[in-house]
C-alpha positions as CSV (number, residue, x, y, z in Angstrom):
1,M,177.7,144.5,74.7
2,K,180.6,143.3,76.7
3,M,183.8,143.5,74.7
4,K,187.6,143.0,74.9
5,A,189.7,145.3,72.8
6,V,193.3,144.2,72.1
7,F,195.7,146.6,70.3
8,N,199.0,145.8,68.8
9,R,201.1,148.7,70.1
10,D,204.0,147.7,67.7
11,G,201.8,147.9,64.6
12,G,201.7,150.8,62.1
13,T,199.9,153.8,63.4
14,F,200.0,152.6,67.0
15,R,203.8,152.9,67.1
16,T,203.5,156.7,67.1
17,T,200.3,156.9,69.1
18,D,200.0,157.8,72.8
19,M,198.4,154.4,73.6
20,D,197.3,155.5,77.1
21,A,195.3,158.4,75.6
22,Y,194.0,156.2,72.9
23,C,192.7,153.5,75.3
24,R,191.0,156.2,77.4
25,K,189.2,157.4,74.2
26,V,188.1,153.9,73.4
27,E,186.7,153.5,76.9
28,E,184.9,156.9,76.6
29,V,183.4,156.2,73.2
30,F,182.2,152.7,73.9
31,Q,180.8,153.4,77.4
32,A,178.9,156.4,75.9
33,A,177.3,153.9,73.5
34,G,176.3,151.6,76.4
35,H,179.1,149.0,76.1
36,D,181.3,147.5,78.7
37,V,184.9,147.3,77.2
38,D,188.1,146.0,78.7
39,I,191.2,147.2,76.9
40,A,194.7,145.9,76.4
41,A,197.6,147.4,74.4
42,V,200.2,144.6,74.0
43,S,203.2,143.8,71.9
44,G,202.9,142.1,68.5
45,S,204.3,138.9,70.0
46,E,201.6,138.8,72.6
47,M,198.6,139.5,70.3
48,N,197.6,136.0,69.4
49,E,197.7,134.7,73.0
50,V,195.7,137.5,74.4
51,L,193.1,137.3,71.5
52,E,192.9,133.5,72.0
53,K,192.1,133.9,75.7
54,A,189.5,136.6,75.0
55,A,187.8,134.6,72.2
56,R,187.4,131.6,74.5
57,R,185.6,133.6,77.2
58,D,181.9,132.9,77.6
59,D,181.2,136.3,79.2
60,L,182.1,138.4,76.1
61,D,179.9,139.4,73.2
62,A,182.7,140.5,70.9
63,I,186.4,141.2,70.6
64,I,188.1,144.2,68.9
65,A,191.5,143.9,67.4
66,G,193.7,146.8,66.3
67,G,196.8,146.7,64.1
68,G,198.0,146.2,60.5
69,D,196.7,143.7,58.0
70,G,198.7,140.8,59.4
71,T,197.3,141.5,62.9
72,I,193.7,141.7,61.6
73,S,194.1,138.5,59.6
74,A,195.3,136.7,62.6
75,A,192.5,138.1,64.7
76,A,189.9,137.0,62.2
77,A,191.3,133.5,62.3
78,V,190.9,133.4,66.0
79,A,187.4,134.9,65.9
80,W,186.4,132.4,63.2
81,K,187.7,129.4,65.0
82,N,185.9,130.4,68.2
83,G,182.7,131.8,66.7
84,M,183.3,135.2,68.4
85,P,182.2,138.4,66.7
86,L,185.1,140.7,65.7
87,G,185.5,144.4,65.3
88,I,188.7,145.8,63.7
89,V,190.7,149.1,64.2
90,P,192.8,149.6,61.0
91,A,196.3,150.8,62.0
92,G,198.4,149.4,59.2
93,T,199.8,150.6,55.8
94,M,197.1,149.3,53.4
95,N,194.2,148.3,55.7
96,L,192.7,146.2,53.0
97,F,190.1,144.3,55.0
98,A,188.9,147.5,56.6
99,R,188.4,149.0,53.2
100,S,186.3,146.0,52.2
101,L,184.2,146.7,55.3
102,K,183.9,150.4,54.5
103,L,185.3,151.4,57.8
104,P,187.1,154.7,58.4
105,L,190.9,154.3,58.2
106,D,191.5,156.8,61.0
107,I,192.0,155.0,64.2
108,W,190.1,157.7,66.1
109,K,187.1,158.0,63.8
110,V,186.5,154.3,63.5
111,L,185.7,154.1,67.2
112,D,182.3,155.8,66.8
113,V,181.4,153.6,63.9
114,L,182.2,150.4,65.8
115,A,180.5,151.6,69.0
116,S,177.3,152.2,67.1
117,G,177.6,149.3,64.7
118,H,176.1,145.8,64.4
119,V,177.2,142.3,63.7
120,I,177.0,140.7,60.2
121,D,177.7,137.2,58.9
122,A,180.7,137.6,56.6
123,D,182.8,135.2,54.5
124,I,186.3,134.0,55.2
125,G,188.7,132.0,53.1
126,S,191.1,129.3,54.0
127,A,194.3,127.8,52.4
128,D,194.9,124.3,53.8
129,G,192.9,125.3,56.8
130,R,194.7,128.6,57.4
131,A,192.3,131.5,57.4
132,F,192.6,134.5,55.1
133,V,190.4,137.6,54.9
134,H,191.9,139.2,51.8
135,Q,193.8,136.8,49.5
136,F,196.2,133.9,48.9
137,S,198.7,134.3,46.1
138,T,201.8,132.8,44.5
139,G,204.0,133.7,41.6
140,L,204.6,137.4,40.9
141,H,203.2,138.6,44.2
142,A,205.1,136.1,46.3
143,R,208.3,137.0,44.6
144,M,207.7,140.7,45.2
145,V,207.0,140.1,48.9
146,R,210.1,138.0,49.2
147,L,212.2,140.8,47.7
148,R,210.5,143.5,49.7
149,D,211.1,141.6,52.9
150,S,214.8,141.4,52.1
151,Y,215.1,145.1,52.4
152,T,215.3,147.0,55.7
153,F,212.5,149.4,56.5
154,A,211.0,150.8,59.7
155,S,208.2,153.1,58.6
156,R,205.3,153.3,56.2
157,P,207.2,155.4,53.6
158,G,210.1,152.9,54.0
159,K,207.8,150.0,53.3
160,I,206.3,151.7,50.3
161,L,209.8,152.4,48.9
162,A,210.8,148.7,49.6
163,S,207.7,147.5,47.8
164,T,208.5,149.8,44.8
165,R,212.0,148.4,44.6
166,A,210.7,144.9,44.8
167,A,208.1,145.5,42.1
168,V,210.9,146.7,39.7
169,G,212.9,143.6,40.6
170,V,210.0,141.3,39.7
171,I,209.4,143.1,36.4
172,F,212.8,142.1,35.2
173,N,212.7,138.6,36.6
174,P,209.1,137.2,36.5
175,P,208.4,133.6,37.6
176,E,206.9,131.0,35.3
177,F,205.5,127.6,36.4
178,E,202.9,124.9,35.7
179,V,199.9,124.3,37.9
180,D,196.9,121.9,37.8
181,I,193.8,123.7,38.7
182,H,190.6,122.2,40.1
183,I,187.7,124.6,40.5
184,D,184.3,123.2,41.7
185,G,185.0,119.9,40.0
186,K,186.5,121.3,36.7
187,E,190.1,120.5,36.0
188,E,192.8,122.0,33.7
189,R,196.6,122.6,33.6
190,R,198.0,126.0,32.9
191,R,201.4,127.5,32.6
192,I,201.4,130.8,34.4
193,S,203.3,133.6,36.1
194,A,200.8,134.4,38.8
195,I,197.8,133.2,40.8
196,S,195.6,135.1,43.2
197,V,192.6,133.8,45.1
198,S,190.6,136.3,47.0
199,N,187.9,136.3,49.6
200,N,185.1,137.4,47.1
201,H,186.0,139.1,43.9
202,F,188.3,142.1,43.9
203,G,186.6,145.5,43.2
204,R,187.9,148.2,40.9
205,D,190.2,150.0,43.3
206,T,194.0,150.0,42.6
207,L,194.7,148.4,45.9
208,M,192.7,145.3,44.9
209,Y,190.3,144.5,47.7
210,A,186.8,143.1,47.7
211,D,183.9,145.5,47.6
212,S,181.9,143.0,49.6
213,V,182.7,140.0,51.9
214,T,179.3,138.5,51.8
215,G,179.1,137.1,48.2
216,G,179.9,133.6,49.2
217,H,182.7,132.9,46.7
218,L,186.4,132.9,46.0
219,G,187.7,135.2,43.2
220,F,190.3,133.3,41.1
221,Y,192.8,135.1,38.9
222,T,195.7,133.9,36.8
223,A,198.3,135.6,34.5
224,P,200.0,133.6,31.8
225,P,203.8,133.4,31.4
226,L,204.9,137.0,31.2
227,K,208.1,138.7,29.9
228,P,209.2,142.0,31.6
229,A,207.2,144.1,29.2
230,G,204.0,142.1,30.0
231,V,204.6,142.5,33.8
232,A,205.1,146.2,33.3
233,R,201.8,146.5,31.4
234,L,200.0,144.5,34.2
235,A,201.5,146.8,36.8
236,I,200.2,149.8,34.9
237,D,196.7,148.2,34.6
238,I,196.8,147.6,38.4
239,L,197.8,151.2,39.1
240,R,194.9,152.4,36.8
241,G,192.4,150.3,38.7
242,K,192.1,148.1,35.6
243,F,193.4,144.8,37.0
244,R,190.2,142.8,36.2
245,E,190.0,144.3,32.7
246,S,193.7,143.5,31.9
247,A,194.2,141.5,28.7
248,V,196.5,139.1,30.5
249,I,194.2,138.3,33.5
250,T,191.9,135.3,33.4
251,E,189.1,135.6,36.1
252,T,186.6,133.1,37.4
253,S,185.1,132.2,40.7
254,G,184.2,129.2,42.8
255,Q,183.8,127.8,46.3
256,A,186.5,125.2,46.2
257,V,189.9,125.6,44.4
258,D,192.6,122.9,44.6
259,L,196.1,123.6,43.2
260,H,198.8,121.1,42.4
261,F,202.3,122.2,41.2
262,P,203.5,119.1,39.3
263,K,207.0,120.2,38.2
264,T,208.1,122.3,41.2
265,S,211.2,121.3,43.0
266,G,212.4,122.9,46.2
267,R,210.6,125.6,48.2
268,I,207.4,127.2,47.0
269,N,206.5,130.6,48.4
270,G,202.9,131.7,48.9
271,V,201.4,134.9,50.4
272,I,198.5,134.8,52.8
273,D,197.2,138.2,53.7
274,G,200.6,139.8,53.1
275,E,202.6,137.2,55.0
276,L,205.2,135.2,53.0
277,L,204.9,131.4,53.8
278,P,206.2,128.2,52.4
279,I,203.5,126.1,50.8
280,G,203.3,122.5,49.6
281,R,202.9,121.2,46.1
282,D,199.1,120.9,46.8
283,V,197.0,123.7,48.2
284,A,193.3,123.5,49.1
285,L,191.5,126.8,49.0
286,R,187.9,127.2,50.3
287,I,185.4,129.9,51.0
288,H,183.4,129.7,54.3
289,P,180.2,131.7,53.6
290,G,178.8,133.6,56.6
291,E,181.1,131.9,59.1
292,L,183.0,135.1,60.2
293,K,180.9,137.3,62.5
294,L,182.0,141.0,62.1
295,L,181.2,144.2,63.9
296,V,180.6,146.8,61.2
297,G,179.1,150.2,60.7
298,A,175.3,150.8,60.5
299,D,175.4,151.3,56.7
300,V,177.0,147.8,56.0
301,S,174.8,144.7,55.6
């Protein structure tokens, strides 16, 4: 295969990696497996442009993107839009999509897996046309990300500490709002504190990522209005890997979810694959089964 590898040198693990040495290793591993690979290590601000150009090339069989969850999500959007197979090198803090794909989380070990891997047809979600590989959420999670991003951090431990501080802040000030929910033609109104819509159902891990991305559905989760004690209990359930068994979580699935926030005034925050974004009063969420071509290990189907 002929491939283009693009690495975000500003992202996560790559910030403390000798990128020249890493790129030499990538070339060595992929050439040994019979591939032709062109490699670029670029800044975060350059990633999308370089990936877009690569994905539009008609002489490539696949692109490889390396970086944190935000970088991987953006790369998946580019690959999906252009019908280009994508391999990922997880270099972030959580690496949630890589966990779903059962890839090694070590940036060096994952090279052998990708070089000897194969392409599968995986699912990808969208929120008003914007792609997501992990989840869309609003309510508790959006408030936590907003608080986390208000703190200053420059390392993985710093980000974890900021997330912990933000989680405590949300426990003592949980949101509450009404939403009209349409799932595959069924409609209801709920008053809730949280919504999460995932690319296939979450598994049982405390980090809440899908065990498979080929099930062809959205996972849909809501929590009712919660007081601080209820948020604390939910946090404990998540830490115990019991999110889906939590008494406060309502779970269902579907292929089309439409949300309408009837009584919301002012700005609404949502989170798409970890990125905080303003959203409208209406959000259309869809699953696109088999539309994302992914380079994965030999043991993944």
